[in-house]
C-alpha positions in Angstrom: 0.0 0.0 0.0 1.5 3.4 -1.0 1.6 6.4 1.2 -1.2 8.2 -0.6 -3.6 5.3 -0.2 -2.6 5.1 3.5 -3.4 8.8 3.9 -6.8 8.3 2.2 -7.7 5.3 4.4 -6.7 7.4 7.5 -8.9 10.3 6.3 -11.9 7.9 6.2 -11.1 6.3 9.6 -11.0 9.6 11.4 -14.0 11.1 9.5 -17.3 11.9 11.1 -20.3 11.9 8.7 -23.8 13.1 9.7 -26.8 11.5 8.0 -30.0 13.4 8.5 -32.8 10.9 7.9 -32.1 7.2 8.0 -34.7 6.0 5.5 -34.8 5.4 1.8 -31.7 7.4 1.1 -30.0 7.3 4.5 -30.0 3.5 4.7 -28.0 2.8 1.6 -25.7 5.7 2.2 -24.9 4.5 5.8 -24.2 1.0 4.7 -21.9 2.2 1.9 -20.0 4.5 4.2 -19.6 1.8 6.8 -18.3 -0.6 4.2 -15.8 2.1 2.9 -14.3 2.4 6.4 -15.6 5.7 7.6 -14.8 6.0 11.3 -18.0 7.5 12.7 -21.5 7.8 11.5 -24.0 10.1 13.2 -27.6 9.1 12.5 -30.4 11.7 13.1 -34.1 10.8 12.7 -37.1 11.1 15.0 -39.2 8.4 13.4 -39.9 4.7 14.1 -39.8 1.8 11.7 -43.1 1.1 9.9 -44.1 -1.8 7.7 -44.4 0.5 4.7 -40.6 1.4 5.1 -39.3 -2.1 4.6 -39.3 -2.3 0.8 -37.0 0.7 0.4 -35.1 0.9 3.7 -32.7 -2.1 3.7 -31.3 -1.7 7.2 -34.6 -2.8 8.7 -36.4 -6.2 9.0 -39.8 -7.0 10.4 -38.3 -7.4 13.9 -37.4 -3.7 13.8 -41.1 -2.5 13.3 -41.9 0.0 16.0 -38.4 0.6 17.1 -36.8 4.1 16.6 -35.1 4.1 13.2 -31.8 5.3 14.5 -31.6 2.5 17.1 -32.5 -0.2 14.7 -30.1 1.1 12.0 -27.3 1.5 14.5 -27.7 -2.1 15.6 -27.5 -3.4 12.0 -24.5 -1.2 11.2 -22.6 -2.2 14.3 -23.2 -5.9 13.5 -22.1 -5.6 9.9 -19.1 -3.3 10.6 -17.7 -4.0 14.2 -15.1 -1.2 13.9 -17.6 1.4 12.9 -18.6 4.0 15.6 -22.3 4.9 15.4 -24.1 7.6 17.2 -27.9 7.4 17.2 -30.0 10.5 17.9 -33.8 10.0 17.8 -34.5 13.6 17.3 -35.7 16.0 14.6 -33.1 18.4 13.1 -34.0 22.0 14.0 -32.4 25.4 14.3 -31.4 24.7 17.9 -29.6 21.3 17.5 -28.2 21.9 14.0 -25.1 24.0 14.9 -23.9 21.3 17.4 -24.3 18.5 14.9 -23.0 20.4 11.8 -19.9 22.0 13.3 -18.7 18.5 14.5 -19.3 16.8 11.1 -16.8 16.6 8.3 -19.6 16.0 5.8 -23.4 15.9 5.9 -25.8 13.8 3.9 -29.3 15.2 3.4 -31.5 12.1 3.3 -34.6 13.9 4.4 -38.1 14.0 3.0 -39.7 17.4 2.5 -38.6 20.8 1.2 -38.6 22.5 4.6 -35.9 20.2 5.9 -33.8 20.6 2.8 -33.8 24.4 3.1 -32.9 24.1 6.8 -30.0 21.8 6.0 -28.7 24.0 3.2 -28.9 27.2 5.2 -27.3 25.5 8.2 -24.5 24.0 6.2 -23.7 27.3 4.6 -23.7 29.1 7.9 -21.5 26.4 9.5 -19.3 25.9 6.5 -20.0 22.2 6.4 -20.0 20.5 2.9 -23.0 18.3 2.2 -24.8 16.2 -0.4 -28.4 17.2 -1.2 -30.7 14.6 -2.7 -34.4 14.1 -3.4 -36.6 11.4 -4.9 -40.2 11.4 -5.9 -41.7 8.4 -7.7 -39.3 7.5 -10.6 -37.4 10.8 -10.4 -34.3 11.5 -8.4 -31.7 14.2 -8.1 -28.5 15.0 -6.2 -26.1 17.9 -5.8 -23.0 18.4 -3.7 -22.4 21.7 -2.0 -19.1 23.2 -0.7 -20.3 26.3 1.2 -18.8 29.5 -0.1 -17.2 27.8 -3.1 -20.0 26.2 -5.1 -23.7 26.5 -6.0 -26.0 25.9 -3.0 -29.6 24.7 -2.9 -30.9 28.2 -2.5 -29.1 29.3 -5.6 -31.6 27.1 -7.5 -34.6 27.6 -5.3 -34.3 31.0 -3.4 -37.5 30.5 -1.4 -39.3 27.3 0.0 -42.5 26.3 -1.8 -45.8 26.9 -0.2 -47.5 24.1 1.8 -49.9 23.5 -1.1 -46.9 22.9 -3.4 -45.0 20.5 -1.2 -45.1 16.8 -2.1 -43.2 14.2 0.0 -42.3 10.7 -0.9 -44.9 9.5 1.6 -47.5 11.1 -0.6 -46.1 10.5 -4.1 -44.4 7.1 -3.4 -40.8 6.1 -4.1 -39.2 3.5 -6.3 -37.0 1.6 -3.9 -34.1 0.8 -6.2 -33.8 4.4 -7.3 -33.5 5.4 -3.6 -30.7 2.9 -3.3 -28.9 4.3 -6.3 -29.1 7.9 -5.1 -28.2 7.1 -1.5 -25.1 5.2 -2.7 -24.1 8.2 -4.9 -24.4 10.4 -1.9 -22.0 8.1 0.0 -19.6 8.3 -2.9 -19.7 12.1 -2.7 -18.8 11.9 1.0 -15.9 9.6 0.3 -14.6 11.8 -2.6 -14.7 14.8 -0.3 -13.0 13.1 2.6 -10.2 11.6 0.6 -9.8 14.4 -1.9 -10.1 12.0 -4.7 -12.4 12.1 -7.8 -14.7 14.7 -9.3 -17.5 15.7 -7.0 -21.0 16.7 -8.1 -20.4 20.4 -7.3 -22.0 23.0 -9.6 -23.8 20.0 -11.2 -27.3 18.7 -10.7 -27.4 15.0 -11.4 -30.9 13.8 -12.3 -32.1 10.3 -12.9 -35.3 9.2 -14.5 -35.8 5.5 -13.5 -38.8 5.2 -15.8 -36.8 5.9 -18.9 -33.3 5.1 -17.7 -32.1 8.6 -18.5 -29.3 10.2 -16.5 -28.6 14.0 -17.0 -25.8 16.3 -15.6 -27.0 19.9 -15.5 -24.3 22.5 -15.2 -25.0 25.1 -12.5 -23.6 28.5 -11.5 -23.8 30.3 -8.2 -26.6 32.9 -8.0 -25.1 36.3 -7.1 -28.5 37.2 -5.5 -28.7 33.9 -3.5 -30.4 34.8 -0.2 -28.0 32.5 1.7 -24.6 32.0 0.1 -24.3 35.4 -1.4 -25.4 37.3 1.7 -23.3 38.4 4.7 -23.1 35.7 7.4 -24.9 38.0 9.9 -27.9 38.1 7.6 -28.3 34.4 7.2 -31.0 32.7 9.2 -32.2 29.2 9.6 -35.7 28.1 8.5 -38.0 26.0 10.6 -37.1 22.3 10.6 -38.9 19.7 8.6 -39.4 15.9 8.7 -37.0 13.1 7.6 -37.5 10.5 5.0 
């Protein structure tokens, strides 16, 4: 093993990755990161395992139904990867607990369901300077984008303001194709690994979209919005939005 590979392995072993939402996206992301040798995973999700989760959330079996997701996921991950350190927090991300979690993380994976949570994560990550992977899935459609605060396009560069309640649609309402969630969540894990090791070309200033119905993948080039209400504004003017739910 050469010195560069040793340094990359060490970067993973000492890394701390926060996964917000341990469901359809968070489960495959967590398993991939554990297999890659990431030292610490922090799981954040307030929900309990339901029967309807099992077809798309592979860390859970029927015995986990009714248990807090973070506890069931942590037990599975510790069994599969004995050297992995897992912190389980059965809580919802909000403007109060976000700074403590984000400032300690080397990378954040947004595996949430709902626009409100995604705006919260973006705004908090920009404020804390923490790189993160955004992703969303609805039905057969998925998308992902990696953000390096202050350097690349953020989520609010694309969508300056959250949609109205009437416009919001979650995977709970629209449904999710389980294999697509697995693909997107695994890509998010890959983005974390690329950032932590300094290897590869991250999906920064790029929106990767996948249409599982047609099999079409697209890479849409992006540019920072000079009028972005978050990443183009002075830090003192940034604020966090109310928290949303997790997928």
